[in-house]
N, C-alpha and C positions, 0 to 999 in steps of 0.2 A: 476410495477410502478418503475420509475427511481428515483434515489437519486443522487443529486449532492453534493459532499463532498468538503468542503473548509478547508484547514489546514493553519494556520497562526500563527506567533509568536507575542505575546503581548509585549508591551514595557518593561515589567518585565523580559522577556526572556522565559516565560512559553509558551508552544505550546498549541493551542486551535483548536478544530475541530468543524465545523458547518455542520450539515446535513440538506440539503434543499430538501424537498420532495413535495412541492406544485408546480404543473405544471406551474402556471403563474410566480412564482419566478424563476424557472429553465429557462423558456423562456427569462425572463428579463436578467438574468446573462449570457446567451449564446450570447447576443449581444456584450459582452466584447471581444469575441474571434474572430480571423480571420478564414478564411476557413480551413487553415491547423490545427489550434487549435481545431476547431469543429470536424474535421475528427479524430484527435487523441482521443478526448473525447469519440466519438462514438465507438471507438475501445476499450475503457476501459483504455487507457493509461493516465498517469498523465501529466498535463500541468501546466506550471508555468507562472504567471503574476506577475511581480515585485518579491515580496518575498512570495506570496501566492501560494499554491499548490492546484490544482483543479483536481477532478476525477469524472467521471460520471459512475455510476453503474446501470446496467439494471437488473431488477428482472424478 
């Protein structure tokens, strides 16, 4: 099962991590990325959109 990890900074400066493991939510979030970003995610690399860090981990 794949897990999409989103790391972002709250307005207070604290870092937060969200783990997304529902396939329908992962599919919805993947629409945010271009072809190059999707390729990087599938390789397990980190991708940045604005200030958010995304990483796809395959189990």
